[in-house]
Backbone as CSV, one residue per row, in Angstrom:
resi,resn,N_x,N_y,N_z,CA_x,CA_y,CA_z,C_x,C_y,C_z
1,UNK,1.080,-1.209,-0.093,0.019,-0.016,-0.175,0.885,1.358,-0.019
2,UNK,0.559,1.884,-0.947,1.656,3.328,-0.977,0.635,4.570,-0.819
3,UNK,1.380,5.579,-0.760,0.632,6.872,-0.392,0.670,7.996,-1.514
4,UNK,0.602,7.204,-2.660,0.866,7.891,-3.839,-0.222,8.897,-4.503
5,UNK,-1.589,8.575,-3.983,-2.657,9.478,-4.079,-3.011,10.555,-3.140
6,UNK,-2.336,10.456,-2.196,-2.391,11.651,-0.824,-3.655,11.280,-0.135
7,UNK,-4.189,10.069,-0.030,-5.045,9.973,0.852,-4.923,9.835,2.356
8,UNK,-3.683,9.308,2.498,-2.925,9.082,3.760,-1.710,9.949,4.038
9,UNK,-1.363,10.412,5.191,-0.209,11.011,5.190,0.291,10.556,6.794
10,UNK,1.802,10.895,7.202,2.091,10.828,8.425,2.109,12.033,9.300
11,UNK,1.982,12.184,10.422,2.109,13.429,11.151,3.271,13.100,12.063
12,UNK,4.349,13.900,12.063,5.534,13.890,12.907,4.923,14.535,14.263
13,UNK,5.059,13.680,15.462,4.841,14.193,16.635,6.138,14.831,17.264
14,UNK,6.048,15.537,18.315,7.210,16.222,18.966,8.083,15.091,19.654
15,UNK,7.426,14.055,19.852,8.248,12.990,20.698,9.101,12.175,19.633
16,UNK,8.923,12.366,18.163,9.596,11.706,17.357,8.978,10.407,16.639
17,UNK,7.720,10.124,17.291,6.940,9.095,16.565,6.092,9.764,15.323
18,UNK,5.727,8.563,14.385,4.981,9.165,13.276,3.593,8.449,13.584
19,UNK,2.690,9.155,13.078,1.130,8.547,13.218,0.407,8.872,12.117
20,UNK,0.045,7.693,11.372,-0.736,7.746,10.147,-2.349,8.261,10.118
21,UNK,-2.681,9.247,9.336,-3.681,9.933,9.467,-4.529,9.990,7.944
22,UNK,-5.710,9.821,7.878,-6.474,9.839,6.680,-6.901,11.368,6.257
23,UNK,-6.477,11.816,5.272,-6.567,13.171,4.597,-7.734,13.556,3.793
24,UNK,-8.712,14.136,4.241,-9.894,14.443,3.335,-9.824,15.518,2.616
25,UNK,-9.635,15.474,1.377,-9.232,16.731,0.448,-10.739,17.619,0.263
26,UNK,-11.717,17.159,0.526,-12.810,18.014,0.198,-13.056,18.925,1.505
27,UNK,-12.526,18.851,2.750,-12.591,19.559,3.932,-11.620,20.723,3.653
28,UNK,-11.854,21.738,4.195,-10.761,22.981,4.430,-9.532,22.541,5.221
29,UNK,-8.670,23.364,5.151,-7.193,23.176,5.577,-7.391,23.190,6.974
30,UNK,-7.939,24.088,7.606,-8.094,24.276,9.188,-9.040,23.405,9.900
31,UNK,-9.714,22.685,9.308,-11.067,21.927,9.813,-10.523,20.559,10.254
32,UNK,-10.831,20.431,11.659,-10.415,19.222,12.370,-10.996,17.653,11.720
33,UNK,-12.098,17.937,11.161,-12.515,16.689,10.509,-11.985,16.357,9.306
34,UNK,-10.803,17.318,8.740,-10.070,16.842,7.594,-9.173,15.689,7.736
35,UNK,-8.670,15.616,9.281,-7.698,14.574,9.550,-8.273,13.557,10.346
36,UNK,-8.178,12.333,9.968,-8.789,11.075,10.689,-7.655,10.233,11.332
37,UNK,-7.371,10.147,12.323,-6.295,9.492,13.014,-6.573,7.770,12.641
38,UNK,-5.597,7.294,11.907,-6.064,5.695,11.519,-4.995,4.741,12.156
39,UNK,-3.860,5.103,11.893,-2.601,4.051,12.327,-2.050,4.101,13.663
40,UNK,-1.435,2.943,14.114,-0.669,3.150,15.120,0.746,4.179,14.875
41,UNK,1.481,4.400,15.888,2.635,4.941,15.673,3.843,4.085,15.505
42,UNK,4.714,4.779,14.743,5.909,3.988,14.058,6.996,5.134,14.033
43,UNK,8.099,4.277,14.023,9.421,5.455,14.297,9.862,5.866,12.808
44,UNK,9.454,4.983,11.644,9.843,5.388,10.355,8.656,5.350,9.525
45,UNK,8.964,5.999,8.448,7.583,6.221,7.462,7.988,5.574,5.996
46,UNK,7.179,5.122,5.228,7.335,4.700,4.050,7.888,5.816,3.019
47,UNK,8.711,5.560,2.136,9.189,6.825,1.319,8.073,7.477,0.548
48,UNK,7.078,6.975,0.218,5.919,7.372,-0.785,4.777,8.150,-0.109
49,UNK,4.951,8.179,1.269,3.865,8.849,1.792,4.350,10.373,2.341
50,UNK,3.439,11.149,2.236,3.886,12.714,2.583,3.986,12.687,4.203
51,UNK,4.776,13.557,4.689,4.745,13.712,6.266,4.474,15.336,6.587
52,UNK,3.610,15.399,7.586,3.070,16.567,8.230,3.739,16.795,9.504
53,UNK,3.973,18.215,9.789,4.337,18.364,11.338,3.149,18.502,12.221
54,UNK,3.499,18.333,13.364,2.218,18.293,14.416,1.722,19.850,14.450
55,UNK,2.313,20.892,14.113,1.938,22.047,14.167,1.268,22.653,12.831
56,UNK,1.161,21.494,11.813,0.326,21.842,10.706,-1.306,21.484,10.855
57,UNK,-1.631,20.776,11.759,-2.750,20.044,12.029,-3.454,20.821,13.096
58,UNK,-4.667,20.838,13.156,-5.667,21.738,14.208,-5.441,20.949,15.646
59,UNK,-5.729,21.894,16.709,-5.475,21.393,17.927,-6.233,20.050,18.339
60,UNK,-7.746,19.869,18.071,-8.181,18.654,18.233,-7.368,17.400,17.526
61,UNK,-6.822,17.449,16.630,-6.148,16.416,16.012,-4.948,16.115,16.832
62,UNK,-4.306,17.073,17.130,-3.098,16.901,18.043,-3.379,15.966,19.264
63,UNK,-4.523,16.375,19.990,-4.755,15.517,21.030,-5.078,13.814,20.808
64,UNK,-5.544,13.923,19.464,-5.782,12.357,19.131,-4.489,11.757,18.583
65,UNK,-3.630,12.694,18.430,-2.189,11.936,17.963,-1.542,11.007,19.098
66,UNK,-1.989,11.715,20.273,-1.307,11.136,21.462,-1.905,10.100,22.160
67,UNK,-3.320,9.485,21.729,-4.088,8.689,22.130,-3.846,7.392,21.494
68,UNK,-2.795,7.471,20.468,-2.594,6.114,19.660,-1.302,5.559,20.463
């Protein structure tokens, strides 16, 4: 499974872990419903996936990143 269509991305948390999120392109950039946390945390990212920083996502999504 690759990330070439941009449906999924990984968010780099401040503690160095990555979390997989589903990105809904039909939502606005600052809408918390645009990002759905899907996957477990991991230390590395497949090369075909885009990487977002924790500061790029809304505050509600940041809280969900740390529940994984």
